N, C-alpha and C positions, 0 to 999 in steps of 0.2 A: 212216214218217218224220213228225216233227212239222211242222205247217203253219207257214210263216213269217208273222209278223204284218205286216200292211200298215202302212207308215209314211206318215202323211198329210203331204203337203208344205205347209209354211206359206208363204203368199204374203207377200212383203216389201211393206211399205207404202211407197209412194213419198213421198219427202221433199217437204214443202211442201203435201201434200194435206190439205185440211180435212175432218174427219169431221163429218158432219151428225148432230146428235142433238137431237131436239125436246125431250127431257126436260131437258137442260142449259139450253136456251134458256128454257124455262118457269120454271126455278128462278132464272135470272138476272133475269127481269123485275121481280119485287118488289124486288130489291136496287137496281136502277137507279132505280126509282120512289122508293125511300127516300132515295137520294142526292140526287135532284132536289128532294125535299121539304126536305131538310136545308139546302140552299142558300137556301131561302125562309123558313126558321124564324127568327123574330125573336130577336136576341141572338146569332145565329151569327156566326162570324168572317168579316169582309168585308175585301177588299183596300182599303187606304187610297187615296184619290184623290190623285194627284200634282198639286199646284198650282204653276204657274209663278210664281216670285217676280219681281215687277217691279223693274227696276234703280232704285236710289235716285238722285234727281237730285243732281248734284255741287254741293257748296257753292261759292258764288261768293265770292271774296275781295273785300273792299271796300277800295279805295284812296282816299286823301284828296288834297286839293290839295297840290301841291309834293312829293308822294312820288316817289321814283325807282323806275322799273320797267325791266324788260329785255324788249324785243321782239326775238325771235331774229334776224330778218333785218336789223335796223337797230341793235341794241345798246341802250345805256343811254339812256333818255329821262326826262323829268320831266312829271308831270301838271300842265298849266296851267289846265285847266277841266273841269268836269263839267256837260254840257249835256243838254237834252232836245229831241227833235224828233218831229213826227207824220208818219209815212210810211204811206200807205194806211190811215188811221184807226187806226193802232197807234202808241202812244207808245213811243218808244225813247230810252233813256238811254245816253250814251256819254262816253268820256274823250277829251280832247284832249291828246295827248302830243307834246312838243317834243324832238326828237333834235338836240342841239347840234352834234355832230360832223358831221352830214350836213345841218344847217340844214333840217330836215324836220319837218312837223307831221302826226302820224298821228291818225286818227279810229277809235277802237276801241269798238264797242258793248259794254256791260257784260255782256250775256248771251252774248257771243262772245269772252270774254277768256281762253280756254283757253291761248292762246299766250303770254300775259303771265306774267311771274313777278316776285316782289319781288327786290330786289338782294341779293347774298350777305351773309352774316354775317362778322364779324371772323375767326371760326374757319375759315370757308371760304377767306377771303383768305390766311390763314396756311398752309393746306394747299396753295393754289395756289403760294405762294412755295416750299414744299418740292418741288413738282412741277417748278418751273423750275430747281431746283438739281440735279435728276437728269440722268443722261446721256441724250442723244437716242436714240430707237430708229432703227436703220438698216434700212430695208426695201429689198429687191432687186427689187420689182415696178416696172413701168413708171411713169414720172413722170405720165403722163396719168391713170392709175388712182389714184395717190397724191394727185394734185392734187384729184381729185373727192372723195376721202375727207376731205381736209383742209377743203375748202369745205363739205361737209356738217356737219363738226364745228363749224366757225365759225358756221354758220347754225342750229345745233341749239339755241343759247341756253344750253347747259350750260357752266358756268364751268370745270369741271375739264377738259372736252374742249378748251376754248379754250386753257387753260394748256398742254395737251399739244401742241397745234399750234405754239404759240410756242416751246416747248422743242425740238421736233423740227426746226423750220425755222431755229433759231438757229445761225448759222455762226461766232459769236464773232469776226466781222470786219465791217468796213465797206467792204471792197473789192468793188466791183460785179462784178468778173470771177469771184469765188468763188460767186456766186449767179446763177441764170438770172432773167430778167425776171419770169416767172410765180411763181417761188419767192419773190422779193423782195416781190411784190405781196401774196401770201397771208400772208407773215410780217408785213408792215406792217399789213394789215387785222386780223389776229388780235391783234397787239401793241396796236394802238390801241383795239380793243374791250375787251381785258383792262385796259388802262391806265385807260380811262374808268370802269370799274366799281370799280377800286381807288380812284380819286379820290372817287367817290360814297360808298363805304363808309368810307374812312379820313378823309374830309373834310380832305384836305391838298392842297397845290398840285401842279400837273402835274409840276413840276421834282422835287419830293420823291418822287413816285410813280415817276418815270422812274429816279431814282437807286436806289430800292429794287428795282425790277424788273431793271435792268441789273446790279446787284450779284449778284442771284440767278442771272442768266444768264452771269455772268463777262464782261460787256462793259465793266466799269469800266476795265480795263487799256487797252482800245482808246481810250476817251475821254481817258485820261491822256496816252497817246502822241500823240494827235491834237492836244491842246493844246500 
């Protein structure tokens, strides 16, 4: 009978086992050296350095004497003087702003005038009139939260937000019972702020401005019946 051939069992290599081979290592050494040299070769591609760009200083608006400006927390004021003072060996220049509605004089340093803004343009006033003509937004949230939002809008110094508050709180009535005390206070505050800016921009009498605003709000009928 023919002899059976012996079959050699092949041992399975375990996964993840690293085969050590000195010849491969020796062949890789010159390659790694060449790569290291390439990085130091002049003219080779280098990663550009990322430089941080410094923020440019904001341009300061220069106002002149008798210019109207708006200070958000107090409304429209007029520059009555531009003065200098030395505080701690530092010369400081500042505006004196008189707010007629509150009989208040503000001192605003020129280098800290970020809160100031010039009065609106005629186009912006016309847009405010169109806002006053729209229907008020009815919100179902609690009055305390709404009152806080309205107060923030009034003190923001933004004329469109001011017009929105006047429009939303306008009840088309002079009956006190139809408005709570806090509602009426906020309405009157926003109304007077907007009215004073209308006067400064349009250069007309307070009576004419009031007629214009009341007509947009639909309050003229109330005045007619009251008379």
